[in-house]
N, C-alpha and C positions, 0 to 999 in steps of 0.2 A: 504493500500500500504506500502510495506517495505521501510524503510529509506535506502538510499545508505550509504555505509561505511564511506564516507567522511563526511556525516552529523552525523552519529552515534558517530564517534570519533572526536569530535570538539576539537579545541585547548584547551578549558577549561577542557574538559574531560581528555585529555592527560596531562595537567598540574597537575590535581589532582592525576593521576596515578604516575607521576614523584615524587610528594610530598610524596605520600604513600610509594613509593620505597625508597626515601631518609630517611624517618623516620624509616623504617624497619632496615636499617643499617646492612644488613646481612654480614657475613664473608664467606670466601671461604669454600666450602664444599669438603672434601677430599674423593675420591672414588677409585682412582687407574685407570689403563688403561681402555679405553672405548672399551672393547671387549665383544662380545656376548650380553647378556641381559642388560649389563650396559648402552648401548646406549639408550635402552627403559627407564631405570631408570632415566637417565639424561633428556630425553625428558619430562617425567612426572614431574620432578622437575621444569623444565622451565615452563610448562603449569600451574602448581600449583601457581608459583610466578606470572605469567602474569594475571591469573584470580584474584588473590589477589590484585594486583596493580589496576586493572580495576574495583574493587569493586564487582566482582562476587563471593561473599564470600561462598555461598553454594557449588558452583562448585569447588572452591579452596579446601574446606574441603573434598569433595568427592575424588578429585584427590589426596589429602594427603593420604587417605586410600588405593587407588590403588598404589600410589608411595611406601608406606610401604610394601604392599603385594608383589609387583614386586621385591623390594630390597631383601626381604626374599627368594623368589624363586631363584633369581640370585645367592645369596651366597650358598644356598642349592644345586643348580645345580653344582656349582664349587666344593662343598664338594663331590658330587657323582663322578665328574671327577677325583678327587684326590684318593678317597677310593674305587671306583667301585660301591658302593651302600651305601645308608643310610637306617636306620629304623625309622619308625614313629609309635607312639603308638596311637591307636584310640579305646577308651574304654578299653576292655580287650585284644584287638587284637594288634599284632605287624605286621605292613605292611612293606615289603621290597621294597624300591624304587630305581630303576636303571635308570630311564629316566625322561625327562622333562614332558611328558604327564601325567605320573602317579603322579608326584609331583604337577602339576597344578590342579589335581582333589582333592587335600587335602584342608580342610577348613583352614581359617586363624588361628583359634585356634590351629589346629594341627601343622601348619607351625611355629607358635610362640613357642609351646612346643618343637618341634624338633630343632629349632634354639637355644633354651635355652640348650637343651641336648648336642648339639655340640659346645656350648660356642660361638656361633655367636652373640647372644644377651648377653651383659655383665650382670652378676647377679644383679647388682644394678639397671638395667633398666628394669627388667622383669615386674615389676608392671606397669611402664609407657607403655610398649608394650601392655599389656592386657587392659589398660585404653584406648589406641588408637583404639584397636580392638572394644571395646564397643561403642566408639564414631562413628566408621565406620558403625556399625550395626544400631545405632540410625538414622544416616543420610540416610541410605537406606530405612528406613521405616517411619521416622518421623523427624521433625525438633528438633534440640537441644534446650534446654530451655534458660531462661533469666538469665544473671548474675545479682546478687544483690551486691551493694556496701556495704561493712561491715567494718567500720573503715579504715584500711589500705589495704584492699583486695577487689577484685571482686571475688565473690564465687558462685559456683553452685554445687548442690548435684546430682551426677550422680548415678543412680540406676544400679548397675552391677549385672546382673542375672546369678547366678550359679544354678546348679541342686538342686532343693529343697529349695533354699533360695535366697533372694536379699541382696546384700551388698551395703551400701551407701558409695560412694567415694566422698569426697569433693574436688572439683577443686578450688584452690585458686591462684589468680594471683595478685601480688602487684599493687596497684593503680598507683604508680610512674612508673612502667614498661609500663603500658598501656598508660599513659599520654605521656611518652617519645617516644613510638614506633607506636602508632595507630593514625590515622588521626581523627577519630571520636570515641566517647565513646558510642559504640553501641554493643549489644550482638552478633550480627552476625559477626561484624568485630573482636570482642574479640575472638570468637570461631575460626575464620579463622587464626588470629594471633597465637593463642595458638597451634592449630594443626600444622600449618606450622613450627613454631619455634621448638616445642618439637619433631616433626617428624624428622626435619633436624638434631637435636642434637643426637637423637637415631641412625639415619642412619650413621652419621659420626663415632660414636663409633663402630657400627657394622662392618663398612668397614675398621677399623683401621689396622687390620692384613693383609687385602687384599692390602692396600696401600703399606705396607712394602714388600709384595710379588710381586706386579705388579705396580711399579711406571711407568710413572709420576702420581702424586697424587692429582690432583685437577680438579674441574669443578666449574662453576659459573652459577647462574640463573638470 
């Protein structure tokens, strides 16, 4: 028999969620006017946070991947509105994209490359964007691994698969950061914290020019 919601979300459960929310200590996320797909992006941000607070860490991580993908589509759609069309490179082919449906059919890898070409993703964050893509792919097919405490860092080696080769990317998070912002020292919570905070940081930088173009400029989760 399923538990009623009143039993599932006990005062103790809500207190833990509030404590985790307080430790996260997030700042305002700037995205600009809530027009078009931005409403969907903001809903996903809210859902990612809520699942994190409630301790549903795998769901929070998966929503982080969807949040990132929808943010890319949102900004590329607006690029189409401004320019009339954009081009995407897929292998040796150049695809001309003039509408949302064609854009939504593109892979996340293609969306990232296209966003980089149109300077939507700042150059210094291109590596992080690709890292988040690989995390999204892992979560769709398998669980991410266990962080190992090593001196001042929690570390995990992420095998990033490229055509013909694997590249090992070391994910390192300062122990002090985790102690300050996570409720428990647990790999699932560390992954959820890492994906949530790094995705938020990347999204804010991606939306910086949009905020100048379409204020007001904030949302919260």
